[in-house]
N, C-alpha and C positions, 0 to 999 in steps of 0.2 A: 814474421812468424807464420808457419804454414797452417792450413786449416786443421791438420791432424792434432796440432799441439795448442790450438787456440783455446782460451778458457771457455768453459761451457756457459752458454747464456740461458738463463731460466726462461722458459716459455710461460705465458699467462696461466696455463693450467697447473704449473708447478708452484705458483706463488701462494704462500699461506694467506689466510684471511686477514691477518693483522697488517698485511701490506696495503689493504684497501681502507680508505677513510670510512668511518662509520658514523652515521647520523644518530642523534638521539631520537627515540620513539616516544610519542605521547598519545594519550587518548583524550578526546573531548566529546562530551555527551549532551545532546539536546533532550531534556526531560520535559515532556508535555503533560499538561493537565487541562481540564476545563473548569473554569470558575464562572458561575452565572451563565452567560451566553457567549463567552469568549475563550478562544484557544490561548493558553498561556504557556510560557517556557520558564524554567528555573534558571536564574542567573546568580552568579556570585561576584564578589568584589575582588578585583585583582590589583595590580600595581597602579599607583597614582589615583586610586579610587575608580578606575575604569571597570566596567562590567564585562564579564565573559561567561562562557559556558563552563560548568565544572569539568575539570580535567586534571591529569597528572602525568608524570613520566613513568614509563614502564620499568619495573624493577627486573633485575637479572633473574631468569627462570620463571617469570610470571606470565600467565596467560592474559590476553587482551581483556577478556570479559572480567577477569578478577581485578585488573587494574581499574576498569570502569567502576565496579562496585566499591572498591576501596576509595576511589576519589569521591564518589557520591556520598558515601557515609562520612568521610572526613570533612568534606568542604560544604556539603549541603544538608547533612543530617538525614539522608534518604537511604532506606534499606529496601531490598526486594526489587521486583521488576525483572523484565527480560530485555536486556539491551539488544538492539538490532544494529549490525554493522552497516554503515552507509558506504563510505569510500575512503581512500587515502588521499590526504592533501599533502602534496610534496613540493610545492613552490620553494625553491632553495632559500629565499629570503623572507619567508612568511613570519619568522620569529627573529627579532633583532638580537636575541641572546645567543644565537648560533643556528646550526643546521638541524632542524627539527621536523621530522615527519609526524603528522597527526592522523591517527586512525579514528575517524569520526563515527559516533554511534548515536542512536536515538531510541527513546523508550517513552512510554506513557504510563501514568499512574492516576487513579482517582484522587481528587483533591483532598479527601479525608486521610489519605496515606502520606501526605506531605506536611511539612511544617506549616503552621498557620499563615505565615507571611510569604510563603514560597510561591512564585509564579507571577510573571509579568506578561500582560497581553503582548502578543507577538508584534502588533503594530507599534508598540512603545519600546521595543527592545533595543533599537539602535541608539547611539553607536556602541559597538562592541570591540573589545581588544583583539589584536592579531587579525586573522581572517575569519573570525567566528561568525560574522554576519553572513558570510557566504555559506558556512557550514549550516547555520540556522535556516537559510533559504532552501537549501537542498533537503534538509530534514522536514521542513514544512511541506514541500512538494511531495515528499515520500508519504507522509501520513495522510495528506489529502487525496493522493492517488489511491491509496489503499481503502480509504473510507468511501470513495466513489463507487466501488464495486462490491463491497462486502459489508454486512452489518457488524459494526463495532469490532474491526479486526485487531485493534490494539487493546481490547479488554478494559474499557473504561466504565462499562455498564455493570449493574448488579446481575446476578444469575438470571432473574426473571424481570421482564420489563414490558411496557406497552409500546405499541408502534409510535405513539406520540412522543414518548420519552426518547425513543431511539432517534426519531426525526430531530428533536431538539438537540441531541448530542451531535448528530452529523452536521447540522446547520452551524453549530458552534465551531466545529472543526473546519468546516468549509462553507462559507456563506452562499456559495453557488449551488448548494444541494437542491435538487428538485423539490417542488412543493408537495403538499401532503398526498394527493391522490397518485401522482406519478411515483413518489417515493414508496408508497405502500405497494404499488404493483411491482416495483423493482425488488424490494427487500422481503416481502412476505413469503415468496417461494423459497427463500434461503433460510427461513426460520422454522422452528418447531413450536407448535402450540402446546402449552403446558396443561390445558384443560381447566385452568383456573382463571378467575377474574379479579379485578381490583375491588377493594371494599373500603368503606368509610369515606368515600368521595361523593361529591355532589354530581348528580346526573347518572346516566346509564353506566353500569360497570364496563370496563374495557377488558378485552382479552389480554392475557399475559403470554409472552413468548420467551423462548430461550434460543441460544445458538446451538446448532447440532454438535454433538461430541465428535471426537476424532474417529471413533468407530463408525458413527453414522455417516460421516463424510466418506470414509473408505467404502462403506456399503453402497453409497450412491455411485461412487466411481466404478465399483465392480458391476453394478447393474447397467451403467452406461456402456462399459466395455462389452457386456453381453449383448446389449442392444445393437452395438456396432457390428458384432459378429453375425447376428441373426438378421440384420436389416430391419429391425423393428422400427415402427413409427409411432409417434404420440398423437393424441388428440390436441386440439388447440388450447385446451385448458391447462394452465400452468400450475402445478402443485409440487410441493417440496418432496413428496414421496414418489414422484415419477422421474423418468430418466430422459434426457434429451436424445433425439435421433442422431445418427452419426453426422449429419450435416446441420443439426441444430435448427431445422425448419420443419413446420408441419405441412401436410399435403393441402392443397388448395386448388380451386378451379382456375385461379389465375396462373398464367404461365410464368415460370421462374427459371432462370438460368442456373440450375444447380451445378452444372458441370464446371462452373467457374471457381468452385470452392476447392481449396487444397484439402487433401485428407488430413485428419487431425494428427496422424503420426508423422506427417511431413512438416508440421509447424515447428519453428525453432523453439526449443524448450526454454531458452533464456530470453525470449522476445518479450517486449512489453507491447501489448496490442492496443490499438485504438479502434473502438467500435463506434461507428457513426450511423445514425439513423436519419436520413434526409427525407424531407417531405416537400420536394419541389421548390417553388419560389419562396415558400415560407421559411426555408432554412433547415437547420439541424434540430431534430427533436431531442437527441441525446448523444453525448460523446463520453465514452467511458474508457479509462485506461485500466488494464487488468493483466495479470499473469494468465497463462493459458488455462490453468485449472479453474480459476474463478471466472474467467471470461466465458467458459462453457455455460455456467449457470446464469450469469447475469445477462448474457446475450439471449439465451432462451427466454428469460422473463421479458426482456425488452421486445423481442419479436412477437410474442404472443400478446403483449399489451397493445402494440400499435397495428397489428394486422386486423384487429376487430373494428368494425365500423363505428361502434359506440365510443371508441376511444380516440377517434380522429380529432385533431386540434384544428378547428375551423371547418366550415361546411364543405370547402373544396380541397382540403388537404389530402394528398395521396402519398403513400410511402413509395418512394421511387427506387431507392437503392440502399444497401447496407454493405459497407466495405470493412475489411479487416486489415489494419496496418501494423507492421512490425518496426524494428529499429530504424531510425533515420527517416521515418515516414514512408518506407517502402511498402507498396500495396501488396498484400499477400493474396487477397481474394476479394471478389465482389459478387453480390447477388442483386440483380435488377428485377423490379416488379412490373 
């Protein structure tokens, strides 16, 4: 048979979707809360009595977030909250019932919004069904990373709170949270004072704070952009209503290699940055993972904290360098003191 009369062979682009094998798609969600001084996760009972994260299969025409909320209501008695998508788990044999992709999510709710018996300390969560232990590990890393840079980013606190209450929450989420004075210097610039104080407690009343609104955060960013355009510089005092300079450092009589910094508009927008404050032989003062936006403010607070002599740790400690790292540990910039 010559080529002219040969039957037409379908190319891949002509093949209909039904020609391709289709996996089932599921959602699994790590729901966190804090009970006492421990970070807890909600688990449900699955096959053979084994525990797992609440989840379900995606229905036809259903959005992922709707499937998450449906599964939490039906299997764990949980309503509300804002699920955050983590990643897709696509190991072909992760589920012995068949080929199942899981789109993992995480969220957090105050304990009073959960059923009374919901929540197992994360250290007691193993063993879990399927690959849910791996999903939980990634979710724990995510929430702890977020709490290292911003005050209560997963909204577990009431609208107004003291710095001590905030510290207790952060320590429950991540036991490696810095101690009181360091924590206060890191977080206070990111908060807004309400002008009110605690009452009905023993001892001196404490100031009450709140997190800034979305409009206030946007206003800060606009002020920062203006400071970048005009070349404005700040004093060494760190306050929530001030704006970092374009290179996030104050002027000083000490020589600093500012030219080593990348301009902010050249930093990868999807990078996770590692901020390291080293003080010579004594080691690392602080190591913080952050998105670019939150790194701006956290880094500013850390720099102003440790550049002042009264905040040195140890009589001979000297701040030697601060470096910014992106994905896979690649160094984006460094400042030497």
